[in-house]
MIGULO-552023 format. One line per 8 residues: number of its first residue (from 1); their letters; for each residue x negated, y, z negated of C-alpha. Coordinates in steps of 0.001 Angstrom, whole numbers, always signed. Layout:
MIGULO-552023
NUM> A> X,Y,Z  ...
This chain:
MIGULO-552023
1> MKVKKLEN> -38313,-4809,-59118  -38270,-3210,-62734  -40835,-4438,-65334  -40854,-3998,-68907  -43804,-5574,-71033  -42866,-6219,-74326  -45186,-6429,-77673  -45232,-10314,-77832
9> SCYIVQNK> -46885,-10683,-74264  -43882,-11229,-72734  -42148,-9132,-69804  -38443,-8467,-68751  -38085,-8204,-65013  -35026,-6819,-63353  -34168,-7113,-59952  -32720,-3837,-58799
17> ENNKVLKL> -30809,-5201,-56006  -28644,-7444,-58091  -29452,-6565,-61427  -30276,-10032,-62266  -32555,-10205,-65373  -35386,-12544,-66223  -37736,-12905,-69697  -40918,-14533,-68526
25> GEGEFKYL> -44058,-15249,-70403  -47574,-14052,-69348  -48337,-17275,-67046  -44657,-17224,-65515  -45087,-13245,-64695  -48548,-13702,-63023  -46770,-16557,-60918  -44085,-14284,-59738
33> QALREKNG> -46542,-11537,-58824  -48433,-14041,-57016  -45614,-15086,-55210  -44238,-11689,-54250  -47643,-11096,-52770  -47328,-13966,-50519  -50437,-15889,-52226  -48751,-17836,-54812
41> TLKSESAM> -49799,-21480,-54563  -49419,-24672,-56536  -53148,-25288,-57369  -54330,-26895,-60403  -56288,-23777,-61452  -52687,-22669,-62822  -51793,-23307,-66441  -48595,-24457,-65522
49> TKEQQRYL> -47910,-28183,-63920  -46862,-28252,-60503  -43364,-29347,-61702  -42820,-26257,-63475  -44090,-23933,-60669  -41745,-25509,-58606  -38850,-24992,-60788  -39860,-21231,-61114
57> FQKFEELG> -40012,-20916,-57461  -36318,-22150,-57034  -35359,-20105,-59892  -36994,-16799,-58618  -35609,-17550,-55110  -32308,-17969,-56578  -32132,-14809,-58433  -33559,-13008,-55311
65> FLGDDTKK> -36756,-12276,-57015  -38987,-13099,-53919  -38060,-10263,-51764  -35553,-10107,-48653  -36841,-12798,-46699  -36001,-15467,-48972  -32840,-17401,-49120  -30376,-16148,-51876
73> VKDKQNLS> -28497,-18818,-53377  -25192,-17958,-55161  -24834,-18347,-58750  -23777,-22009,-59577  -20148,-21668,-60892  -17902,-24015,-62659  -14147,-23829,-63446  -14281,-22258,-66545
81> NVKLISFG> -15969,-19288,-65371  -15318,-18345,-61584  -16028,-14613,-60339  -12755,-13458,-58256  -13957,-9679,-57766  -16909,-7670,-58471  -17629,-4040,-57771  -20511,-1582,-58615
89> FYEKLYKV> -20440,+1760,-59886  -20633,+4913,-58180  -21890,+8296,-59123  -18703,+9834,-60596  -18170,+6487,-62429  -21490,+7209,-64101  -20586,+10639,-64894  -17518,+9170,-66798
97> LKILGCFV> -19461,+6762,-68819  -22245,+9450,-69666  -18898,+11449,-71149  -17658,+8471,-72944  -21153,+7912,-74566  -20238,+10367,-77228  -18105,+7269,-78707  -21380,+5128,-79136
105> SPAGFLLF> -22599,+7200,-81685  -22261,+7563,-85504  -19253,+9538,-84989  -17515,+6628,-82971  -18716,+4193,-85945  -16678,+6374,-88504  -13570,+6119,-86191  -13947,+2259,-86178
113> LGALLGMG> -14455,+2336,-89947  -11480,+4482,-90409  -9340,+1996,-88414  -10716,-805,-90169  -10143,+714,-93683  -6565,+1801,-92585  -5658,-1906,-91914  -6916,-2811,-94865
121> ISFFFYTD> -4732,-420,-96835  -1754,-836,-94905  -1904,-4758,-95388  -2371,-4209,-99206  +542,-1399,-99746  +2726,-2159,-96868  +2993,-6091,-96557  +6786,-6129,-96825
129> IIMYGATH> +6933,-3823,-93602  +4281,-6071,-91858  +6214,-9047,-92539  +9573,-7744,-91461  +7783,-7135,-88183  +6656,-10626,-88068  +9950,-12160,-88755  +11977,-10016,-86757
137> VTMDFKTI> +10440,-10946,-83370  +12738,-10011,-80207  +11185,-9954,-76823  +13480,-8300,-74391  +12395,-7662,-70727  +11366,-4153,-71085  +9275,-5006,-74170  +7518,-7678,-72630
145> ITLCIMVL> +6799,-5414,-69340  +5696,-2865,-71764  +3468,-5049,-73860  +2019,-6208,-70436  +771,-2911,-69218  -520,-1968,-72502  -2490,-5368,-72753  -3918,-4745,-69247
153> ATSVIHEV> -5185,-1073,-69925  -6796,-2486,-73293  -8391,-5187,-71455  -10094,-2551,-68861  -11160,-145,-71917  -12556,-3043,-73725  -14988,-3858,-70750  -15346,-172,-70052
161> FHAVACYK> -16820,+376,-73867  -19192,-2496,-73150  -20350,-567,-70082  -20448,+2804,-72026  -22919,+1524,-74566  -25020,-413,-71845  -25266,+2829,-69855  -26081,+4804,-72706
169> YTGAIGGM> -29276,+2703,-73678  -30392,+1367,-70240  -28847,+3965,-67798  -27547,+1036,-65650  -24741,-1229,-65106  -24655,-4440,-63267  -21143,-4004,-62456  -17377,-4854,-63198
177> GIKLFYLM> -14956,-7317,-61805  -12452,-9664,-62527  -13036,-13483,-63003  -10871,-16805,-63976  -12292,-17718,-67476  -10811,-20964,-67983  -8112,-20361,-65716  -7096,-17135,-67417
185> PVFYTDVS> -7677,-13812,-65134  -10087,-11543,-67461  -12103,-8221,-66764  -15575,-8604,-67089  -18947,-6246,-67334  -22246,-7411,-66292  -24506,-5927,-69016  -27591,-7861,-68243
193> TVYLMDNR> -29572,-4605,-68014  -29392,-4742,-71973  -32186,-7103,-71698  -34628,-4462,-70755  -34248,-3131,-74263  -36635,-4721,-77015  -34215,-3083,-79485  -31660,-5912,-81551
201> KKMLEVSA> -29843,-3074,-82980  -29021,-1283,-79566  -28294,-5011,-78005  -25862,-5576,-80930  -24135,-2230,-80390  -23483,-3079,-76577  -22310,-6581,-77676  -19986,-5334,-80448
209> AGLMCNVF> -18825,-1921,-78229  -15479,-3901,-76936  -14536,-5277,-80274  -15108,-2083,-82126  -12814,-515,-79675  -10083,-3381,-80260  -10200,-2664,-83883  -9795,+754,-83549
217> LGGVSLIT> -6849,+554,-81125  -5540,-2210,-83495  -5762,-98,-86705  -4101,+3319,-84623  -1136,+928,-83959  -540,-750,-87005  -416,+2667,-88783  +1702,+3874,-86088
225> YIFMYLQG> +4187,+1279,-86724  +4232,+1542,-90430  +4421,+5364,-90374  +7587,+5110,-88107  +9034,+2535,-90022  +8970,+4707,-93074  +10630,+7420,-90808  +13509,+5345,-90108
233> TYCKIFFY> +12373,+4095,-86819  +11444,+369,-86013  +9395,+843,-83024  +8130,-3179,-82460  +6004,-2456,-79786  +3511,-830,-81828  +3577,-3937,-84282  +3418,-6529,-81248
241> YFVFQFAT> +505,-4707,-79806  -1373,-4866,-83090  -1006,-8617,-83114  -2202,-8936,-79901  -5122,-6626,-80822  -5794,-9190,-83928  -5720,-12205,-81850  -8075,-10819,-79272
249> ILRNILPF> -10333,-9956,-81846  -10401,-13424,-83360  -10888,-14863,-80060  -13793,-12917,-79118  -15621,-13605,-82199  -15656,-17407,-82011  -19596,-17890,-81225  -18896,-21333,-79428
257> EKFDGYWM> -18383,-19832,-75987  -19981,-16847,-74173  -17248,-14509,-75631  -18477,-11391,-77532  -19227,-13141,-80645  -21892,-15204,-78895  -23865,-12271,-77351  -23744,-10542,-80892
265> IVSISGIH> -25328,-13594,-82540  -28123,-13705,-79631  -28570,-9884,-80263  -29201,-10545,-84086  -31180,-13671,-83693  -33284,-12689,-80851  -33031,-16007,-79232  -31991,-15488,-75771
273> NLYDKSII> -30580,-18342,-73795  -29044,-19507,-76968  -26176,-21620,-75445  -28441,-23709,-73024  -31241,-23954,-75900  -28809,-25536,-78525  -27304,-27730,-76394  -30837,-29209,-75086
281> LFFAMLRD> -31956,-29666,-78884  -28754,-31492,-79294  -29523,-33896,-76758  -33031,-34168,-77983  -31792,-34802,-81439  -29726,-37769,-80195  -31974,-39205,-77607  -35368,-38631,-79005
289> VKGYMAIP> -35708,-38430,-82798  -39464,-38699,-82818  -40156,-36047,-80247  -37052,-33597,-82122  -38857,-34069,-85242  -42165,-32920,-83585  -40884,-29758,-82084  -42706,-26978,-84325
297> VNSLKKNM> -39472,-25191,-85180  -38339,-24551,-88945  -36491,-27770,-89831  -33394,-25359,-91078  -33368,-23434,-88033  -34021,-26461,-85741  -31051,-28576,-87429  -28623,-25617,-87403
305> LSLYGGIN> -29362,-24913,-83478  -28630,-28668,-82789  -25371,-28593,-84808  -24413,-25481,-82914  -25108,-27170,-79718  -23026,-30185,-80211  -19883,-27834,-81405  -20318,-26047,-78195
313> LLFRWIFW> -19876,-28948,-75934  -17081,-30036,-78347  -15448,-26485,-78216  -15437,-26655,-74447  -13244,-29693,-74338  -10886,-28177,-76987  -10596,-25032,-75421  -9801,-26301,-72051
321> LYCIGALN> -7101,-28434,-73790  -5690,-25336,-75306  -5596,-23509,-72137  -3965,-26047,-70189  -1284,-26443,-72885  -749,-22673,-72691  -556,-22896,-68752  +1772,-26066,-68946
329> RFVQNYMP> +4182,-24303,-71439  +4242,-21077,-68951  +4933,-23288,-65581  +7630,-25029,-67194  +9535,-21911,-67336  +9382,-21256,-63602  +9154,-24756,-62337  +11147,-27852,-61852
337> YRISYIVV> +10312,-30245,-64778  +8545,-33069,-62158  +6502,-30249,-60440  +5402,-28797,-63449  +4717,-32067,-64971  +2575,-33132,-61953  +844,-30057,-61547  -471,-30203,-65200
345> RILYVVIA> -1373,-33761,-65153  -3571,-33083,-62200  -5284,-29844,-63983  -5850,-32451,-66649  -7699,-34862,-64369  -9736,-32132,-62599  -10687,-30208,-66213  -11844,-33597,-67444
353> LNTIIFVR> -14017,-34479,-64237  -15425,-30953,-64336  -16374,-31153,-67969  -18058,-34603,-67557  -20150,-33114,-64539  -20888,-30209,-67054  -22246,-32205,-69923  -24093,-34404,-67066
361> RYFIKYKT> -25834,-31294,-65762  -26986,-30374,-69276  -27970,-33967,-69813  -30203,-33792,-66736  -31376,-30271,-67757  -32595,-31690,-71026  -34489,-34616,-69126  -36227,-32613,-66690
369> EGKRIIAN> -36643,-29141,-68508  -36067,-29660,-71957  -39679,-29024,-73263  -39926,-25831,-70947  -36433,-24432,-72395  -37249,-24991,-76017  -40931,-24092,-75937  -40348,-20605,-77315
377> L> -37757,-21229,-79861
């Protein structure tokens, strides 16, 4: 177990075996130490209640902090976030990350600014060329295959640069893999080791590294498309690739799911576990107005977080509807109408039930752990 003490009497602890990270207060950390030394008790001499100690024991056990002889429970997954494949890094891969670390630097930031400036200039001076690409869309089989390969490669590069930034600042990566995110297969990078840092600027760089990579690739693609067009060659694949990058950036900056935008807000605000805390505050505002008003937090901050929590719950429904709708349009092209109709309707029912369970789980968490979760806002 790796431990780092912060200035505010908190501790960051990392399980080196599975790279799980927790932020603990003084009492919680001492209780973990006592449990690891096999003498943790539920005696009243502790500042925590018995219920709090039971909860912490269960959480420590689930995340594997109590040693090899404890039963490690797998992370609870829901249909919006299902891990399919995960793998760790080997020594050669770490060497590659170290070499690529030169891009996570002032020079790399200048490349990002250059691409951003290039896109701005392109939109200002070459609007007609961009509009030509937008109004003359022709997707033949070769173009679709080429674009799919480019998109796949970009998804990998995006995650690699998250890993590069994380490795540069922490010296470790939790791993990478593939998961179903709202039924869509995506690559992911476990950068939980970033919480071992007490530096918001560096945490922000790790969170934004993938998006900066998308901006750079999108900018280069748009500039290449315009340059070739001016030379008399209409290379539509570069324009389509730019459009994909632009759409990816817009999706990833949304802060209402755990996209890059969410982690950037966490880095800027310094509020860990922001998603859970905002939803718990939203339930507190609806269910216990008096208790909500008594929470010792700035009113503006409290109200903003509560509103954010409510939008998070609403966004989950909206995003599910969008994903199922997109899937519906896809399967209609490859399945008979009746079969696709039945499949999609079954998915709607399953997702509705899963979302209800998701909301119910947070409501139970609010009733049983709400005070503990929002205690350090």
